[in-house]
Each structure stands twice: as structure tokens, then as C-alpha cells.
FIDODO-857839 format. One record per residue (C-alpha): x, y, z; residue in one letter. Coordinates in Angstrom, 3 decimals. Layout:
+----------+----------+----------+------+
|       xx |       yy |       zz | type |
+----------+----------+----------+------+
|        X |        Y |        Z |    A |
...
+----------+----------+----------+------+
END
This chain:
+----------+----------+----------+------+
|       xx |       yy |       zz | type |
+----------+----------+----------+------+
|  122.346 |  116.642 |   82.975 |    M |
|  121.391 |  119.344 |   85.503 |    D |
|  122.927 |  119.905 |   88.942 |    K |
|  120.017 |  118.388 |   90.907 |    I |
|  120.259 |  115.202 |   88.867 |    L |
|  124.045 |  115.096 |   89.219 |    L |
|  123.823 |  115.558 |   92.993 |    D |
|  121.272 |  112.758 |   93.187 |    S |
|  123.519 |  110.518 |   91.076 |    A |
|  126.609 |  111.243 |   93.200 |    H |
|  124.816 |  110.254 |   96.395 |    A |
|  123.486 |  107.046 |   94.847 |    L |
|  126.871 |  106.151 |   93.359 |    I |
|  128.639 |  106.525 |   96.695 |    R |
|  125.963 |  104.474 |   98.420 |    Q |
|  126.149 |  101.756 |   95.761 |    A |
|  129.947 |  101.565 |   95.911 |    L |
|  129.879 |  101.350 |   99.706 |    A |
|  127.296 |   98.576 |   99.477 |    E |
|  129.564 |   96.606 |   97.136 |    D |
|  132.831 |   97.169 |   98.986 |    M |
|  131.756 |   96.515 |  102.556 |    G |
|  134.542 |   96.705 |  105.115 |    S |
|  137.092 |   94.600 |  103.178 |    R |
|  136.750 |   95.898 |   99.635 |    G |
|  136.883 |   93.747 |   96.509 |    D |
|  138.841 |   90.856 |   97.977 |    I |
|  139.066 |   88.958 |   94.657 |    T |
|  140.579 |   91.894 |   92.801 |    T |
|  142.816 |   92.894 |   95.711 |    L |
|  144.193 |   89.356 |   95.847 |    A |
|  144.809 |   88.925 |   92.124 |    I |
|  145.278 |   92.244 |   90.335 |    C |
|  148.470 |   94.322 |   90.795 |    P |
|  147.543 |   97.765 |   92.077 |    V |
|  149.884 |   99.559 |   89.677 |    Q |
|  148.771 |   97.789 |   86.495 |    K |
|  147.090 |  100.151 |   83.999 |    V |
|  144.721 |   98.771 |   81.368 |    M |
|  142.140 |   99.882 |   78.835 |    M |
|  138.562 |   98.623 |   78.865 |    A |
|  135.356 |   99.217 |   76.959 |    K |
|  131.681 |   98.916 |   77.762 |    I |
|  129.718 |   97.430 |   74.891 |    I |
|  126.024 |   97.000 |   74.151 |    A |
|  124.885 |   93.402 |   73.843 |    K |
|  121.534 |   94.258 |   72.291 |    Q |
|  119.906 |   96.994 |   70.234 |    N |
|  118.284 |   99.883 |   72.075 |    G |
|  118.601 |  103.409 |   73.423 |    V |
|  121.322 |  104.472 |   75.847 |    I |
|  120.717 |  106.367 |   79.091 |    A |
|  123.022 |  106.807 |   82.050 |    G |
|  126.362 |  106.852 |   80.252 |    G |
|  127.461 |  109.900 |   82.205 |    G |
|  126.415 |  108.287 |   85.457 |    I |
|  128.303 |  105.089 |   84.661 |    A |
|  131.359 |  107.206 |   83.841 |    A |
|  131.147 |  108.932 |   87.214 |    Q |
|  131.174 |  105.606 |   89.019 |    V |
|  134.709 |  105.010 |   87.746 |    F |
|  136.012 |  108.514 |   88.448 |    T |
|  134.424 |  108.726 |   91.898 |    I |
|  135.998 |  105.403 |   92.870 |    L |
|  139.390 |  106.403 |   91.460 |    D |
|  140.195 |  109.846 |   89.981 |    P |
|  143.135 |  108.231 |   88.150 |    A |
|  140.652 |  106.607 |   85.755 |    I |
|  139.872 |  108.458 |   82.550 |    T |
|  136.603 |  107.844 |   80.752 |    V |
|  135.467 |  108.690 |   77.238 |    Q |
|  131.761 |  108.492 |   76.441 |    I |
|  131.466 |  107.430 |   72.807 |    L |
|  127.672 |  107.213 |   72.537 |    I |
|  125.597 |  109.916 |   74.183 |    Q |
|  122.383 |  109.387 |   76.126 |    D |
|  119.262 |  109.212 |   73.955 |    G |
|  121.112 |  107.695 |   71.005 |    V |
|  120.170 |  104.340 |   69.505 |    E |
|  122.845 |  101.637 |   69.538 |    V |
|  123.308 |   98.239 |   67.980 |    N |
|  124.621 |   95.129 |   69.653 |    S |
|  128.435 |   95.186 |   69.989 |    Q |
|  128.664 |   98.987 |   69.733 |    D |
|  131.184 |  100.485 |   72.168 |    T |
|  129.452 |  102.923 |   74.497 |    I |
|  132.262 |  103.950 |   76.842 |    I |
|  136.062 |  103.686 |   76.752 |    S |
|  137.973 |  103.491 |   80.057 |    I |
|  141.677 |  103.738 |   80.931 |    T |
|  143.200 |  103.442 |   84.387 |    G |
|  144.319 |  101.112 |   87.155 |    P |
|  142.891 |   97.702 |   86.334 |    A |
|  142.016 |   97.004 |   89.961 |    A |
|  139.931 |  100.174 |   90.187 |    S |
|  138.149 |   99.441 |   86.920 |    I |
|  137.207 |   95.995 |   88.199 |    L |
|  135.948 |   97.382 |   91.497 |    Q |
|  133.690 |   99.910 |   89.759 |    A |
|  132.539 |   97.596 |   86.961 |    E |
|  129.329 |   96.101 |   88.347 |    R |
|  128.039 |   99.319 |   89.894 |    T |
|  128.599 |  101.205 |   86.632 |    A |
|  126.910 |   98.483 |   84.578 |    L |
|  123.977 |   98.352 |   86.996 |    N |
|  123.233 |  102.037 |   86.507 |    F |
|  123.770 |  101.916 |   82.755 |    L |
|  121.730 |   98.750 |   82.275 |    G |
|  118.807 |   99.936 |   84.398 |    R |
|  118.515 |  103.370 |   82.815 |    L |
|  119.106 |  102.176 |   79.253 |    S |
|  116.406 |   99.557 |   79.778 |    G |
|  113.924 |  102.286 |   80.689 |    I |
|  114.998 |  104.438 |   77.725 |    A |
|  114.707 |  101.483 |   75.361 |    T |
|  111.215 |  100.534 |   76.526 |    M |
|  110.102 |  104.167 |   76.326 |    T |
|  111.379 |  104.431 |   72.756 |    S |
|  109.403 |  101.329 |   71.812 |    Q |
|  106.195 |  102.964 |   73.058 |    F |
|  106.929 |  106.332 |   71.455 |    T |
|  107.625 |  104.645 |   68.122 |    E |
|  104.125 |  103.155 |   68.136 |    Q |
|  102.457 |  106.579 |   68.405 |    I |
|  104.849 |  108.776 |   66.430 |    K |
|  102.141 |  109.778 |   63.946 |    N |
|   99.610 |  110.791 |   66.622 |    S |
|   99.175 |  113.842 |   68.837 |    R |
|   99.644 |  111.807 |   72.008 |    A |
|  102.728 |  112.017 |   74.194 |    R |
|  104.115 |  109.398 |   76.558 |    I |
|  104.283 |  110.151 |   80.287 |    L |
|  105.940 |  108.277 |   83.127 |    D |
|  104.519 |  107.840 |   86.650 |    T |
|  105.738 |  107.745 |   90.262 |    R |
|  106.146 |  103.957 |   90.097 |    K |
|  109.909 |  104.201 |   90.462 |    T |
|  112.549 |  102.522 |   92.612 |    I |
|  112.878 |  104.543 |   95.852 |    P |
|  115.831 |  106.902 |   95.564 |    G |
|  116.112 |  106.398 |   91.796 |    M |
|  113.208 |  108.583 |   90.668 |    R |
|  115.137 |  111.481 |   89.166 |    L |
|  117.453 |  109.154 |   87.264 |    L |
|  114.635 |  106.939 |   86.022 |    E |
|  112.568 |  109.905 |   84.881 |    K |
|  115.661 |  111.231 |   83.103 |    Y |
|  115.912 |  107.870 |   81.298 |    A |
|  112.282 |  108.186 |   80.169 |    V |
|  113.163 |  111.513 |   78.543 |    K |
|  116.167 |  109.899 |   76.853 |    C |
|  113.732 |  107.423 |   75.278 |    G |
|  111.473 |  110.166 |   73.915 |    G |
|  108.914 |  110.311 |   76.727 |    G |
|  107.962 |  113.157 |   79.034 |    E |
|  107.793 |  113.452 |   82.804 |    N |
|  104.579 |  113.563 |   84.798 |    H |
|  104.815 |  115.095 |   88.282 |    R |
|  108.087 |  114.409 |   90.078 |    L |
|  106.458 |  113.858 |   93.458 |    G |
|  103.460 |  114.588 |   95.614 |    L |
|  104.492 |  118.233 |   95.943 |    Y |
|  104.414 |  119.677 |   92.423 |    D |
|  100.906 |  118.906 |   91.152 |    M |
|   97.480 |  118.088 |   92.574 |    F |
|   96.378 |  114.672 |   91.348 |    L |
|   92.931 |  113.881 |   92.706 |    I |
|   92.486 |  110.107 |   92.536 |    K |
|   89.617 |  107.783 |   93.409 |    D |
|   90.530 |  107.537 |   97.092 |    N |
|   90.786 |  111.320 |   97.387 |    H |
|   87.338 |  111.620 |   95.815 |    I |
|   85.935 |  108.979 |   98.160 |    A |
|   87.435 |  110.829 |  101.122 |    S |
|   86.106 |  114.224 |   99.986 |    A |
|   82.712 |  112.955 |   98.898 |    G |
|   82.820 |  114.201 |   95.309 |    S |
|   85.096 |  115.521 |   92.585 |    I |
|   83.671 |  119.004 |   93.077 |    T |
|   84.420 |  119.041 |   96.800 |    T |
|   87.937 |  117.713 |   96.214 |    A |
|   88.774 |  120.313 |   93.566 |    V |
|   87.455 |  123.144 |   95.713 |    R |
|   89.538 |  121.890 |   98.637 |    A |
|   92.696 |  121.981 |   96.481 |    C |
|   91.959 |  125.525 |   95.323 |    R |
|   91.335 |  126.647 |   98.897 |    N |
|   94.603 |  125.003 |   99.954 |    Y |
|   96.548 |  126.912 |   97.282 |    M |
|   94.948 |  130.191 |   98.312 |    Q |
|   95.655 |  129.564 |  101.986 |    K |
|   99.311 |  128.652 |  101.395 |    H |
|   99.940 |  131.205 |   98.623 |    N |
|  101.156 |  128.998 |   95.753 |    F |
|   99.829 |  127.654 |   92.457 |    T |
|   99.947 |  124.174 |   90.964 |    A |
|   98.028 |  122.351 |   88.272 |    E |
|   95.039 |  120.221 |   89.230 |    I |
|   94.417 |  116.888 |   87.533 |    E |
|   91.385 |  114.711 |   88.258 |    V |
|   91.142 |  110.964 |   87.764 |    E |
|   87.833 |  109.930 |   86.194 |    T |
|   86.203 |  106.571 |   85.494 |    R |
|   83.229 |  107.452 |   83.302 |    N |
|   81.671 |  110.160 |   81.141 |    L |
|   79.692 |  111.676 |   84.019 |    A |
|   82.869 |  112.209 |   86.063 |    E |
|   84.604 |  113.715 |   83.030 |    V |
|   81.716 |  116.168 |   82.668 |    Q |
|   81.985 |  117.112 |   86.342 |    E |
|   85.728 |  117.734 |   86.037 |    A |
|   85.195 |  119.667 |   82.809 |    L |
|   82.681 |  121.967 |   84.488 |    D |
|   85.251 |  122.714 |   87.187 |    L |
|   87.843 |  123.851 |   84.589 |    H |
|   90.654 |  121.723 |   85.994 |    V |
|   94.023 |  121.629 |   84.224 |    D |
|   93.965 |  117.983 |   83.101 |    R |
|   91.585 |  115.041 |   83.203 |    I |
|   92.812 |  111.470 |   83.579 |    M |
|   90.812 |  108.716 |   81.911 |    L |
|   91.468 |  105.772 |   84.189 |    D |
|   91.208 |  102.219 |   82.849 |    N |
|   88.693 |  103.147 |   80.179 |    M |
|   88.025 |  101.254 |   76.978 |    S |
|   89.006 |  102.902 |   73.720 |    T |
|   85.309 |  103.481 |   72.999 |    T |
|   84.895 |  105.305 |   76.301 |    Q |
|   88.033 |  107.357 |   75.580 |    M |
|   86.681 |  108.435 |   72.181 |    R |
|   83.430 |  109.536 |   73.831 |    D |
|   85.408 |  111.586 |   76.362 |    C |
|   87.537 |  113.190 |   73.647 |    V |
|   84.380 |  114.142 |   71.761 |    E |
|   82.826 |  115.611 |   74.922 |    L |
|   85.884 |  117.613 |   75.991 |    V |
|   87.166 |  118.664 |   72.590 |    G |
|   90.350 |  120.677 |   73.016 |    D |
|   89.231 |  122.516 |   76.140 |    R |
|   91.233 |  120.451 |   78.661 |    I |
|   94.091 |  117.996 |   78.010 |    P |
|   93.151 |  114.346 |   78.466 |    L |
|   95.466 |  111.673 |   79.827 |    E |
|   94.820 |  107.971 |   79.299 |    A |
|   96.064 |  105.690 |   82.063 |    S |
|   95.857 |  102.036 |   83.037 |    G |
|   96.534 |   98.775 |   81.211 |    N |
|   98.670 |  100.408 |   78.536 |    V |
|  100.626 |   97.841 |   76.530 |    T |
|  102.631 |   97.969 |   73.302 |    L |
|   99.847 |   96.077 |   71.550 |    D |
|   97.215 |   98.555 |   72.722 |    R |
|   98.928 |  101.923 |   72.700 |    I |
|   98.363 |  102.778 |   69.040 |    A |
|   94.618 |  102.290 |   69.477 |    A |
|   94.670 |  104.459 |   72.612 |    I |
|   96.522 |  107.220 |   70.794 |    A |
|   94.038 |  107.027 |   67.912 |    A |
|   91.212 |  108.073 |   70.264 |    T |
|   92.676 |  111.590 |   70.305 |    G |
|   93.952 |  111.802 |   73.892 |    V |
|   96.814 |  114.189 |   74.587 |    D |
|   98.844 |  112.066 |   76.993 |    Y |
|   99.292 |  108.382 |   77.792 |    I |
|  100.866 |  107.556 |   81.157 |    S |
|  102.629 |  104.211 |   81.548 |    I |
|  103.811 |  102.873 |   84.888 |    G |
|  105.559 |   99.950 |   83.206 |    A |
|  108.259 |  102.262 |   81.838 |    L |
|  109.851 |  102.366 |   85.270 |    T |
|  108.399 |   99.423 |   87.171 |    H |
|  108.737 |   96.738 |   84.485 |    S |
|  111.456 |   97.757 |   82.027 |    A |
|  113.864 |   94.866 |   81.309 |    P |
|  117.500 |   95.563 |   82.081 |    N |
|  119.532 |   96.568 |   79.027 |    F |
|  122.379 |   94.117 |   78.461 |    D |
|  125.826 |   95.721 |   78.651 |    V |
|  129.257 |   94.259 |   79.310 |    S |
|  132.745 |   95.522 |   80.230 |    L |
|  135.731 |   93.961 |   78.501 |    L |
|  139.431 |   94.636 |   78.915 |    F |
|  141.184 |   95.549 |   75.674 |    V |
|  144.350 |   93.516 |   75.157 |    E |
+----------+----------+----------+------+
END
């Protein structure tokens, strides 16, 4: 986990803990649990899937109380079965209880994304296509959620609006044509002295041909049927990578991959992934 991701996680963890504690702290735990009591606990999986965010969950405990020690038993990106122990924790029982929900929230959210991503990648493992995420992420959680996609075997599309030109239908409508929009992006790069890839969203074969003639870096096939995608693959050949997007489901993804596209982007990986079920239990 790189430094940028760790810094992002630290800020989110502190914000999440502050949100939970308020001005009084965990009043239930403070009332019941002796401060000095040390206990062991474990976080277990309650379903099968792929883990992501174990290191982040571990940091929740150590940020809240440095006296807690954490051992990660199953690394991110690894498949688990229900009842497997993911993390072992030792420390003041009161501190463990105070950190519990925040840690499980991070672990459950990110493991849910990794698990859904792995389900999609499994369906296309014998094809050339690769799974991409999108920018449909929870505000503030993007880096972590995109990390979880990678844990599940997917790849990251652009991180934000700043690292790639993605000319979509509204950009084209504003510019007047794909050609005008692409030229404007190239002029912008020249004026501001930087380079970035240009991807164009297309809706039909004529728009694909226009983008192809402009030698852009990637062409998106937006909400096309599999027949339309095959026609586009035949037209483009291997000259420019093609990305299928829109209405991608587990039932449909194998057929999309079979058209010969290079990438398949799926917003559902981050906007609709079910939470992965995890639980913390004290060890007697």
C-alpha cells in the first residue's frame, strides 16, 4: 500500500473515529468495560470472498490506541471462506470495542468491492478483456475503493478528471463534433505543456470511425449491443484499444468479452457492491 493511499486512509480513519466518538466517546463501553482490562479478539469472515482493507482496518485500532497490537492473518487480495480468521487483535478491551465498528466498516466495504470484482474477472478469465472501475465512488473513498478493485483482480481507469481526457456525449454536444473536441484537447495539452491520453465515448459505428481517424488513445463503446461491439472490433482491429461500457452485468459480461474488446468498465463495482460480512469476537 503506497504512501498516498496510506495518507488518504489515515485522514479517513481519524474522521470516521471522530464521527463515532462525538464529544462524549463510547459511553456504553466507558460505563461497562474496565479501562485496564486486556483481551484478545479476532475478526472473522462470515461469507466466502476476497479480502481488501485488512491493513486499513488494522490501522483503525492502532490509531485509536497504540497499545493495541494487530496481526493480519490473511492478506489483501486473498480468497477466504466463511469463519476464516482475518485479523488477530490484542489490547485494552475498551479500545478494541471503540474501534470495532469503524474497522469493520472499512474492511466490509472494501472486501465487498474486491469480492464483486473477482466475480466479474472470473467470468472473463479466458478472454483478452480486462476489468476497469469508474469514478462512481463514494466521495473521499476513491483511492481506497480503487485499491479494492485491484485486490479483486481488476484495473483502475482514470483516478480523476485530471489524469486523462475522456470526451463524453455532453462534451461532444458542447464542442459540436468528436473531431472538434479532440482537437481542442490536443491544443489544450500543447498550450499547457503536458501530455495525457485521450479517450472518446462513441455510440455507433460512424462515431467509432471518426475517433479512429483521429488516432485517439482509446475508444469507448457506450451502451452498445454485442453485435454492435463485434462490428466495432472488426472495424478497428488492433489499432486502438476498445472499452465496452454501460449495462454490464455478471450474466452479460462473458458475451461482451467474447466480442474482442480490450477493456470492460463497470460502475457497479464501486457504486453497488454489497458489503462483505465480517464480525469481531472476543477470544475467551
